[in-house]
Every structure is written in structure tokens, then in C-alpha cells.
C-alpha positions in Angstrom: -14.1 122.5 142.9 -13.0 124.0 145.8 -16.1 123.7 148.7 -18.1 121.1 147.0 -18.7 117.4 147.4 -18.1 114.3 145.2 -21.1 112.3 145.4 -20.8 108.5 145.3 -23.6 106.4 144.0 -23.6 102.3 143.9 -25.3 99.3 144.6 -25.4 96.6 147.5 -22.6 96.4 149.9 -21.8 100.2 149.1 -20.4 101.0 152.5 -18.9 97.9 153.6 -16.9 98.1 150.6 -15.8 101.7 150.9 -15.5 100.6 154.7 -17.5 103.4 156.2 -20.4 101.4 157.8 -21.2 103.6 160.7 -19.1 106.7 159.8 -20.5 110.1 158.7 -23.3 112.5 159.3 -26.5 110.8 157.8 -29.0 113.3 156.0 -32.6 112.4 155.3 -33.7 114.7 152.7 -36.9 115.7 151.4 -37.1 116.8 147.6 -39.9 117.9 145.4 -39.8 114.4 144.1 -39.9 112.5 147.3 -37.5 111.1 149.3 -34.3 109.7 148.0 -33.6 106.1 148.2 -32.2 106.2 151.8 -29.9 108.6 153.9 -27.1 110.1 152.1 -24.1 110.0 154.5 -21.4 112.5 154.2 -17.5 112.6 155.4 -14.4 112.8 154.3 -12.8 110.0 152.6 -9.1 109.6 152.3 -9.4 113.5 153.0 -12.1 114.4 150.2 -15.4 115.5 151.2 -18.1 113.0 150.0 -21.6 112.3 150.0 -22.6 108.6 149.5 -25.8 107.0 148.5 -26.7 103.7 148.3 -28.8 103.4 144.8 -31.4 100.9 145.6 -31.9 101.6 149.3 -30.3 99.9 152.4 -31.0 96.3 151.9 -31.6 96.5 148.1 -35.3 97.8 148.9 -35.9 99.1 145.2 -35.6 97.4 141.9 -33.9 99.3 138.9 -37.4 100.6 137.5 -38.7 101.9 141.4 -35.1 103.8 142.0 -36.2 107.3 143.1 -33.9 108.6 140.9 -35.1 112.3 140.3 -34.9 112.5 144.3 -31.4 111.0 144.4 -29.8 113.4 142.7 -31.9 116.7 143.6 -30.6 115.3 147.3 -26.8 115.5 146.4 -27.2 118.8 144.6 -28.8 119.9 148.0 -25.9 118.7 149.4 -23.3 120.7 147.5 -22.1 117.9 145.1 -21.1 118.9 141.8 -19.1 115.7 140.4 -20.6 112.3 140.9 -18.8 108.8 140.6 -21.4 105.8 140.0 -21.2 102.2 140.0 -23.3 99.6 138.6 -23.0 96.1 137.7 -23.5 94.8 134.1 -23.4 92.1 131.8 -21.2 91.8 129.0 -22.6 91.8 125.2 -18.9 91.1 124.1 -16.4 88.5 124.4 -13.1 90.5 125.3 -15.4 92.4 128.1 -14.9 89.9 130.6 -16.3 89.7 134.1 -14.2 91.4 136.8 -13.1 94.1 134.1 -13.7 97.8 134.3 -15.5 99.4 132.0 -15.8 103.4 131.5 -18.9 103.7 129.0 -18.9 107.0 127.0 -22.4 106.2 125.3 -25.5 104.8 126.3 -28.7 103.3 124.3 -31.7 104.2 126.6 -34.4 101.3 126.8 -36.2 102.6 129.7 -40.1 103.4 129.5 -41.5 103.4 132.9 -39.6 106.0 134.8 -39.8 109.7 135.7 -36.8 110.9 133.3 -36.9 114.6 134.1 -37.2 117.3 136.7 -38.9 119.8 134.5 -42.3 118.3 134.0 -43.7 122.2 134.1 -41.7 123.8 131.6 -39.7 122.7 128.4 -36.0 121.9 129.0 -33.8 120.4 126.5 -30.4 119.4 127.5 -27.7 118.4 125.1 -26.6 114.5 125.6 -24.5 114.0 122.7 -21.8 112.7 124.8 -24.2 111.5 128.2 -21.1 111.1 130.5 -18.5 113.9 131.7 -15.8 113.7 129.7 -13.5 115.3 132.5 -14.5 112.5 134.9 -13.9 109.9 132.7 -10.6 111.1 131.5 -9.7 111.1 135.2 -10.9 107.2 135.6 -9.4 106.1 132.5 -5.9 107.5 133.8 -6.4 106.1 137.3 -7.1 103.0 136.3 -3.9 102.2 134.8 -2.4 102.1 137.8 -4.9 99.6 139.4 -3.2 96.2 138.4 -4.2 93.5 136.2 -7.6 94.1 135.8 -8.2 95.5 132.2 -10.0 98.5 131.5 -12.2 99.4 128.6 -12.2 102.9 128.4 -15.0 103.3 125.8 -18.2 101.3 125.4 -21.9 101.4 124.5 -24.2 100.9 128.0 -27.4 99.4 126.9 -29.8 100.3 129.7 -33.3 98.3 129.8 -36.0 98.6 132.1 -35.7 95.3 133.6 -36.1 93.8 136.1 -36.3 90.6 134.2 -32.8 90.0 132.0 -32.8 89.8 128.3 -34.2 87.1 126.2 -31.4 85.8 123.8 -33.1 87.8 120.9 -33.0 90.8 122.6 -29.3 90.3 123.8 -28.3 89.3 120.0 -30.3 92.4 118.9 -28.1 94.8 121.1 -25.1 93.1 120.0 -25.9 94.2 116.5 -26.8 97.6 117.7 -23.0 98.2 119.0 -23.9 97.8 122.5 -20.9 96.4 124.6 -22.3 96.0 128.1 -26.2 95.9 129.5 -27.3 97.3 132.7 -30.7 98.8 134.3 -29.4 102.0 136.0 -27.5 104.2 133.9 -30.7 105.9 132.6 -32.2 108.2 133.7 -29.5 108.7 135.9 -27.0 110.1 133.7 -29.9 112.0 132.0 -30.7 113.8 135.3 -27.3 114.6 136.4 -26.9 116.4 133.3 -30.3 118.5 133.8 -28.7 119.0 137.5 -25.7 120.3 135.7 -23.5 117.9 137.8 -20.3 116.0 136.3 -21.1 112.6 136.2 -19.6 109.6 134.9 -20.0 105.7 135.5 -17.8 102.6 136.3 -19.5 99.7 135.2 -18.5 96.2 136.1 -19.5 93.1 134.2 -20.4 90.2 136.4 -21.3 87.7 133.3 -21.7 87.2 129.7 -25.2 88.0 128.8 -28.1 85.9 127.2 -26.4 85.9 123.9 -23.8 83.7 125.3 -24.7 80.0 125.2 -25.4 78.8 128.8 -22.9 77.4 131.2 -23.4 73.6 131.3 -22.2 73.9 134.9 -24.9 73.1 137.5 -27.1 75.8 138.4 -26.1 76.1 142.0 -22.3 76.3 141.0 -23.6 79.1 138.4 -25.2 80.8 141.1 -22.0 80.9 143.4 -20.1 82.1 140.6 -22.3 85.1 139.8 -22.3 85.9 143.6 -18.4 85.7 143.7 -18.7 87.9 140.5 -20.4 90.5 142.0 -18.8 90.7 145.0 -15.2 91.2 143.3 -16.8 93.1 140.6 -18.1 95.8 143.2 -14.7 95.9 144.8 -13.2 96.6 141.5 -14.8 99.5 140.9 -15.1 101.1 144.1 -11.3 100.6 144.3 -11.3 102.7 141.1 -13.5 105.3 142.2 -11.5 105.9 145.8 -8.2 105.8 143.9 -9.8 108.6 141.4 -11.3 111.2 144.3 -8.0 113.1 144.7 -7.8 113.7 141.3 -11.5 114.6 140.9 -11.2 117.1 143.9 -8.5 118.9 142.0 -10.1 119.0 138.6 -10.3 122.4 137.2 -11.2 121.7 133.7 -14.7 123.2 133.0 -16.8 121.2 130.6 -20.2 121.8 129.3 -21.9 119.6 131.9 -21.9 122.6 134.5 -23.8 125.1 132.1 -26.0 122.4 130.6 -29.0 124.8 131.1 -27.7 128.0 129.6 -29.3 126.8 126.2 -31.9 124.1 127.5 -34.2 126.1 128.8 -36.8 126.8 126.2 -39.6 128.1 127.9 -40.4 131.8 128.2 -38.8 132.4 131.6 -41.1 135.5 132.3 -44.1 132.5 132.0 -42.1 130.3 134.8 -44.4 130.4 137.5 -43.3 131.8 141.2 -43.9 128.2 142.4 -42.4 126.5 140.0 -39.0 128.9 140.4 -39.2 128.1 144.4 -39.3 124.4 143.9 -36.8 124.0 141.6 -34.5 126.6 143.1 -31.7 124.3 143.7 -31.6 123.3 139.9 -32.8 127.0 138.0 -31.9 129.4 140.9 -28.9 130.9 139.0 -31.0 131.5 135.6 -34.2 132.7 136.9 -34.9 135.5 139.8 -36.8 133.8 142.5 -40.0 136.0 141.8 -42.0 137.4 138.6 -44.3 140.3 139.6 
């Protein structure tokens, strides 16, 4: 991946946790899908070129439903990103997946329904999503995680992505467990799907902050529960970003080719001669290597 950048997408406290507040070059990029969540900062982190984006915007402005996922991934592609490491907080659906553990999901159950989920509204594109996360990046994260210390790492898990913004009812949580869900969150989709459509290598580090509602409520006072959740979120974010930072040199050296970077080879079903010049121009960042710039 010589000459390209690693994208880092995270939630609240991303810049502080990485120690890059006030550093790097800020980019405000307009895309065909509007502006991204906020400025994207490019810099070298531990000698690796990176592009860092706060998923929910500065000050956690966007709810999971309103995050401009298409603009975010498109803007990263514009900036030369080829590999994306994302972080996200989740609830645990399994007793053995405890708060502060690290989870590297390999599967997703998508329960979102209000979010634009494709770049290709004006043509038919069907990317293969059997394995929704990049296996190359997942392998790197799994290997690097072994040297992180005492926090347990779960190298396979099914992430249930719900629409939100409300959390699940107990009945829903029990249902997701019966489906084989291991963790539950609100941001993996359509982020992973769009990354595949953009031929980006994408993997996610999910960090549980608590048990989901299938677990009987704790008997502690509400203020004590709230304080514990805040502490869990802070610790979880630090754990995830420590793994991402440790993985950066390995990601930068990754040479294995995988299906992520050729996802559109068989994915474009529309007659290419009938795709308009306007669409070719608007989506050149994504489609340029498959379509000539103009059809006469």
C-alpha cells in the first residue's frame, strides 16, 4: 500500500485519545453526498500517513442515524486512503464478552432501515458481502492484539447493528442473542458496506462498555451505574485506539491482496455503455478504473 494512507474512524474523544489534538492538516471536503461529519486531519502517526475522522463530528454532533456515512467514506477515498481501521462502542450480548474486552467482529446482522446505504443510486451495483470485514486487516488486528496485555480479545463475533437512537428492549436483546449476535451497536452499518463499495479494506474494533438489556438491571443506584458507564466508555475507547495504533505499522506493510480492492470487478451490473457521463464524472473516485470518463 505504498503511497496510500490508513484511515482511522472513531467516536468521541478520538483526537484526544490518539494524542493528536491540534496536529495535522485539516481538510474540509465536499462530496457528491454532502460534507463529511467534520474535518478530516491528515498527518503522520508513529511515522505512518493517516487520515483521522470523528464519526459523529466534533462534539458528537450526529446521532448514528444521521452520520453522513457516504460522505465520510467518499472523502477518505479522495484523500488516498486504502485501509480503514474503525472503532466503535457496543453492548455485550454474551456473558463471556465483558466490558473493556476487545472484539474484532467477523460478521454483521444489519437491522438499520433509515440510512442511505449505497453510493450507487443511479446504477445497479451488487458487491459481495459474505465476509463484511477485511480478512487481511482482521488478521493483523488479531495478531497485534496478543501483545496488548491483560485485556481479552475476541477474534470472532457477530455484530448486530440496530438503527437507534434508543437502545434495545429486553425482548429485542433476547431475540438478538437467539440469532447468534455477540455484540450490539449502531454504527457498523452502512459503514462496512460502503467501504466495500469503495473498494476499501475495512475492519472494526468493537469495545463493550456494558451488558445489553438481556442482562438483569444492576441493583446499584442510577448515579453509580452512570458513573461506571462513563468510566467504561473512556477505558473502552483507550483500549481500542491502543490496538489501532499498535497495528498501524503492520497495516502499512500489509502486502496481501484480497477481494476488498476488486469488489466492483463483478459488482457493476448496469450496462456500462448506458451509464451517463454525469454519473461517471460524479463518481469517478469510485468508478474511474472501471469506466472511461465519457461515452460519446
